[in-house]
Residue, then its C-alpha position, 0 to 999 in steps of 0.5 A: m214472085h209475090i206479085f205473080f202470087a197476088i195475081a193468081v189469088l185474084l184470078a182464082s177469086s174471080v173465077a170462084g165468084a163467077a161460079e157463085s153467080p145467082i144463075d149458077r146457084l139456081l142451076q146448081f140447086l135444080d141439078s142437085s135437088k132430087s127431091m123436095q117438099a115445102e109449104f107455100s103461100q101465094v098471093s095475086i096482085d092485079e094491075t092496080g096493085n091490089a092483093h087478092h086470091k090468097a092461097t096456101g098449100v104444099v108442094y112435092l118434087q121427086k126427080p125425074g119428072k114427078f111433081r105435086w102441088d096441093y092447094f088447101e085454102p081457100y079452095q082445094q086443087q091438086i096439080i100432079t104430073s104423070d106420064g108426060k101430062v099434068w092433071f089439074y083436079d078442082v075439087d069444088l068444081e068436080q073437074v079434071t083438066i089434062k095438059r101436056i107438060d110442055k103446055a102447062v108451064g104457063s098455068t103452073p110455072a113451078l113445073l120449071l122445078s121438075g127438071q123436065i123443062s130445060l131452062k137454058d133452051n126455053f128461057t133467057l136467064e137474067q140476074q136480078g140481085e137480092d131482095e127480101g133476103l132472097v137472091w133472084v133470077k128472072l126467066l124470060p120465055k124465048g118462045e112467043e106462045n106463052t101466057f106469061k111475060y116472065v118468072t123469077i125464082g128466089l133462092q135463100d141459102g142455096t134453097l128455094g125461097g120464092m117465085e114470082l110470075a107476071d102474066n100477059f094480063g098485068q097480074l102478078t103472082r107471088i109465091y113464098f116457100s117455107h119449111v123446105k126439105s130437100g133430099g130423101k125419097l118421097d112416097p110414090s103414091l103422092f104422084e099417082f092420080k086417078p080421076p075420082s068417079g063422077v068428075d068431068v074430065f077434059e084433055d087439052k091435046 
């Protein structure tokens, strides 16, 4: 009787452990996080290992399908989702570029967090273990028409901690999130965008 009880406990433990895999944690986080806001720092690393293009800003996410990414330093840029499109507003260049959301992931991989793109349908998910205190999952694109090789997403204590993007030109972009807040409804005006008067507008159809 004790042997059967011990086997049952082991089986229950293995099932619980499987449910807590990094991939399951990531999918659970994306399913349960209806809203999020966080600060971020970003750095690009070229093929020689040199770091450059450091940037900081804030990100907002409100499901379903609302997403905003604001760069403050060293340049100002806004990336906002609206009506199935993504608006890229470069303040310094006075230029707005519009892309379909399914074509904009390569430019802004954080759109993967928006819930409008199915990870399982579009990516192969691989566990990467723990590094820098984060549990990482690698996303490998299934399609051939992608501007990046892979994206990894790191979780810390069940919430978003970092992302890493490797493009097809040998450049690596790392993003670390801080002061992450999940839950609650964000101001709807955060996700509204109208091109300022006088800027150039280009739409990628």
